[in-house]
C-alpha positions in Angstrom: 2.0 -9.5 11.4 0.7 -6.9 9.0 -0.5 -7.7 5.5 -0.7 -5.1 2.7 -1.2 -5.9 -1.0 -2.2 -4.3 -4.1 -2.5 -4.3 -7.9 -3.0 -2.1 -10.9 -5.9 -2.4 -13.3 -7.2 -0.5 -16.3 -7.4 3.0 -15.1 -7.2 2.3 -11.3 -5.1 0.8 -8.6 -6.3 -1.0 -5.5 -4.6 -1.3 -2.0 -5.7 -3.7 0.7 -4.4 -4.1 4.2 -5.5 -5.9 7.2 -7.1 -3.9 9.9 -5.7 -5.6 13.0 -3.5 -4.0 15.6 -1.5 -6.3 17.8 1.8 -7.0 19.5 3.3 -10.3 20.5 0.4 -12.7 21.4 -2.2 -10.0 21.9 -4.6 -8.3 19.4 -5.6 -4.8 20.5 -8.2 -4.0 17.9 -9.6 -4.9 14.4 -10.4 -1.4 12.9 -7.0 0.2 12.1 -6.7 1.8 8.7 -3.1 1.1 7.5 -3.6 2.8 4.2 -2.9 6.5 4.2 -4.2 9.0 1.7 -1.2 11.2 0.8 -3.3 13.3 -1.4 -6.5 13.1 -3.5 -4.8 10.6 -5.9 -2.1 8.8 -3.9 -2.4 6.0 -1.3 0.4 4.7 0.9 0.0 1.3 2.5 2.5 0.1 5.1 3.4 -3.0 7.1 6.1 -3.4 9.7 6.6 -2.0 13.3 3.3 -0.1 13.9 5.1 3.0 15.4 7.7 3.1 12.6 4.9 2.6 9.9 2.7 5.3 11.4 5.4 7.8 11.9 7.0 7.4 8.5 3.8 7.3 6.5 2.6 10.5 8.3 6.0 12.1 7.7 5.8 11.4 4.0 2.2 12.7 3.8 3.1 16.0 5.6 6.2 16.5 3.5 4.3 16.0 0.2 1.8 18.5 1.4 4.6 21.0 2.2 6.1 20.5 -1.3 2.7 21.2 -2.7 2.3 24.4 -0.8 5.8 25.6 -1.4 5.7 25.0 -5.2 2.0 25.2 -6.0 2.4 21.7 -7.5 1.7 18.1 -6.6 4.4 15.5 -7.2 3.5 12.7 -9.5 3.2 9.2 -8.2 6.7 8.4 -9.5 8.0 11.6 -7.8 6.4 10.7 -4.5 7.7 7.1 -4.7 11.3 8.4 -5.3 11.1 10.9 -2.5 9.8 8.2 -0.2 12.7 5.9 -1.2 15.1 8.8 -0.7 13.9 9.5 2.8 14.1 5.8 3.6 17.7 5.7 2.3 18.6 8.6 4.5 17.1 7.1 7.5 18.9 3.8 6.8 22.3 5.5 7.7 20.9 7.0 11.0 18.1 5.0 12.4 16.2 2.8 10.0 12.5 2.7 9.9 11.2 -0.9 10.0 8.5 -0.3 7.4 7.6 -1.7 4.1 5.4 0.2 1.7 3.2 0.0 -1.2 2.4 3.4 -3.0 -0.4 3.5 -5.4 -1.5 6.5 -7.4 -3.2 8.0 -10.5 -1.6 10.6 -12.7 -3.3 12.4 -15.6 -1.5 11.3 -18.8 0.3 8.4 -17.1 -2.5 6.5 -15.5 -2.3 4.4 -12.5 0.8 3.0 -11.0 2.0 0.9 -8.0 5.4 1.0 -6.4 6.9 -1.5 -4.0 9.3 0.1 -1.5 10.9 -1.9 1.4 12.7 -0.9 4.5 16.2 -1.2 2.7 15.0 1.7 0.4 14.7 -0.5 -2.7 12.0 0.8 -5.1 10.3 -1.1 -8.0 7.4 -0.3 -10.2 5.1 -3.3 -10.1 1.7 -4.6 -11.6 1.0 -6.2 -8.3 2.7 -6.5 -4.9 2.5 -7.7 -1.3 4.2 -6.7 1.9 4.4 -8.5 5.2 3.6 -12.2 5.8 0.8 -11.9 3.1 3.5 -12.1 0.4 4.3 -15.8 1.3 0.7 -16.7 0.6 -0.8 -14.6 -2.1 2.0 -13.7 -4.7 1.1 -17.0 -6.3 -2.6 -15.9 -6.5 -1.5 -12.6 -8.2 0.8 -14.5 -10.6 -2.2 -16.9 -11.6 -5.0 -14.4 -11.7 -3.6 -11.0 -12.7 -3.8 -9.9 -16.3 -3.4 -6.5 -18.0 -6.6 -4.6 -18.6 -8.3 -5.8 -15.5 -11.7 -4.0 -14.6 -12.5 -3.0 -11.1 -14.9 -6.1 -10.6 -12.1 -8.5 -11.8 -9.6 -6.8 -9.5 -11.9 -7.0 -6.5 -12.4 -10.8 -7.2 -8.5 -11.2 -7.0 -8.4 -9.2 -3.7 -11.2 -11.5 -2.3 -9.2 -14.5 -3.5 -6.1 -13.2 -1.6 -8.1 -12.6 1.5 -9.6 -16.1 1.2 -6.1 -17.5 0.8 -4.9 -15.6 4.0 -7.9 -16.7 6.0 -7.3 -20.3 4.9 -3.6 -20.6 5.2 -2.3 -18.1 7.5 -1.9 -18.9 11.2 -2.7 -15.4 12.4 -6.4 -14.4 12.1 -7.0 -11.3 10.1 -10.7 -10.9 10.1 -11.0 -7.4 8.7 -9.4 -5.7 5.7 -9.4 -2.1 4.4 -9.7 -1.7 0.7 -9.1 1.5 -1.0 -9.2 2.4 -4.8 -7.5 5.2 -6.6 -8.6 6.3 -10.1 -9.0 9.5 -12.1 -11.8 10.6 -9.7 -9.6 10.3 -6.7 -9.4 7.8 -3.7 -12.3 5.9 -2.2 -12.8 3.1 0.3 -14.5 -0.1 -0.9 -16.5 -2.3 1.4 -16.5 -6.0 0.7 
């Protein structure tokens, strides 16, 4: 029942994810952070089976850190997205991870980017995206509201409209959301 969504603006990318942890008809808590900081300029938001999502995102985070230590070099956001896709493709043939991801990052010279990665290891660079049940409700909001060159305030208004749409139309209550922004100065949490 996870919701993860994000967009790219002028010099930044935003990811938002619900903060609920539940299974079947039970909700366990409302303060889970489903957006992992891969490094100072990359965020990975996931939705899907909680164990697979937590395990896989942590695996990606640790392997990107290992790459950085071995090579004294950070992967670009595009490189991290392709590495992630490759690991999902390998796992698909053994024991697939039931996780869908959004990878947001900022690279000097390239600017911000957002990648949509699903459990079947498909990868696409997008201006906005949503994973989980949220996609059924908020992709129309993104289609209507997103424009190139958005500033942070405009992007946060779109995020608020998406959350409002979920609260209005979605059967499952998702009262809390975690919102993170990545730009040239790094990642930060935004409180609504």
